[in-house]
C-alpha positions as CSV (number, residue, x, y, z in Angstrom):
1,M,-7.3,8.2,-11.0
2,E,-5.6,4.9,-12.6
3,A,-6.0,1.7,-11.0
4,V,-2.9,-0.6,-10.7
5,R,-2.6,-4.4,-10.3
6,S,-1.9,-6.1,-7.1
7,K,0.3,-9.3,-6.8
8,N,-3.3,-11.2,-7.1
9,N,-3.9,-9.4,-10.4
10,V,-6.8,-7.4,-8.7
11,P,-7.4,-3.9,-9.8
12,I,-6.5,-1.5,-7.1
13,K,-7.9,2.1,-7.2
14,P,-6.7,5.0,-5.3
15,T,-10.1,6.8,-4.9
16,R,-9.7,10.9,-4.8
17,E,-11.2,11.1,-1.2
18,R,-8.6,8.4,0.0
19,W,-5.8,10.2,-1.8
20,L,-6.8,13.5,0.2
21,H,-6.9,11.5,3.3
22,I,-3.7,10.3,2.8
23,T,-1.8,13.6,1.9
24,E,-3.6,15.5,4.7
25,E,-2.7,12.9,7.2
26,H,0.8,12.0,5.9
27,S,1.7,15.3,4.2
28,E,5.0,13.8,3.3
29,L,3.5,11.7,0.7
30,A,2.2,14.5,-1.1
31,G,4.7,14.0,-4.0
32,Y,4.7,10.0,-3.6
33,Y,1.6,9.3,-5.9
34,F,3.2,7.1,-8.3
35,E,5.4,5.5,-5.8
36,V,2.3,4.8,-3.6
37,L,0.9,3.0,-6.8
38,E,4.1,1.2,-7.5
39,T,4.1,-0.4,-4.1
40,V,1.0,-2.1,-4.5
41,K,2.1,-3.3,-8.2
42,E,5.7,-4.2,-7.4
43,S,5.5,-5.0,-3.6
44,E,9.0,-6.4,-1.8
45,A,6.4,-7.8,0.8
46,I,2.8,-8.2,1.5
47,Y,1.5,-9.0,4.9
48,K,-2.0,-9.7,6.2
49,G,-3.8,-7.0,8.1
50,S,-6.0,-7.8,11.2
51,S,-9.1,-7.1,9.3
52,G,-8.7,-8.7,6.0
53,E,-6.7,-5.7,4.3
54,N,-3.1,-6.3,2.7
55,I,-0.3,-4.3,4.1
56,S,2.2,-3.7,1.1
57,I,5.8,-2.5,1.6
58,R,8.6,-1.3,-0.7
59,E,11.7,0.5,0.0
60,V,11.9,3.9,-1.6
61,G,15.3,5.0,0.2
62,R,18.0,4.0,2.6
63,E,16.0,2.5,5.4
64,K,12.9,4.3,4.3
65,Y,9.9,2.5,3.3
66,I,6.3,3.1,1.8
67,V,3.6,1.2,3.3
68,V,0.2,1.0,1.5
69,I,-2.9,-0.6,3.0
70,Y,-5.2,-2.0,0.7
71,K,-8.3,-4.1,0.4
72,E,-9.2,-6.6,-2.3
73,I,-12.8,-6.9,-2.3
74,N,-13.2,-9.4,-5.1
75,K,-10.9,-10.4,-8.0
76,D,-12.2,-7.4,-10.1
77,D,-12.2,-4.6,-7.4
78,G,-10.3,-3.2,-4.8
79,F,-9.0,0.1,-3.0
80,I,-6.4,1.8,-1.1
81,I,-7.2,2.4,2.3
82,T,-4.1,4.5,3.3
83,S,-0.3,5.1,3.2
84,F,2.5,6.0,5.2
85,L,6.3,6.4,5.2
86,T,8.1,4.4,7.7
87,R,11.8,3.4,8.8
88,R,10.4,0.6,11.0
89,A,9.6,-2.2,8.4
90,K,10.6,-4.8,10.8
91,Q,7.4,-3.9,13.0
92,F,5.3,-5.7,10.2
93,K,7.5,-9.2,10.2
94,R,5.2,-10.2,13.2
95,R,2.3,-10.4,11.0
96,K,1.5,-13.3,8.6
97,K,3.3,-12.6,5.4
98,I,1.4,-13.7,2.3
99,W,3.7,-12.6,-0.5
100,P,6.3,-13.7,-1.4
């Protein structure tokens, strides 16, 4: 599976195990593989998670957003934890915004 670069220029890899988890838990994302990667690469906003993870958000339709939660381990390695679709992107504005 290919890696994409986050806004911090860290390669983020979606492992096969994580992609299976995402599509099993959030079956609506089964056809959104490239959109999930694009959300890491071209985020509209990134928020800090409570355990050091990043929460990347990108609009993919009218008031429909992909959320990708990923971890940057160091400057050379990172991975996707999970992803899901939401219409309630405003809930993330309570978190600390780290980009832009």
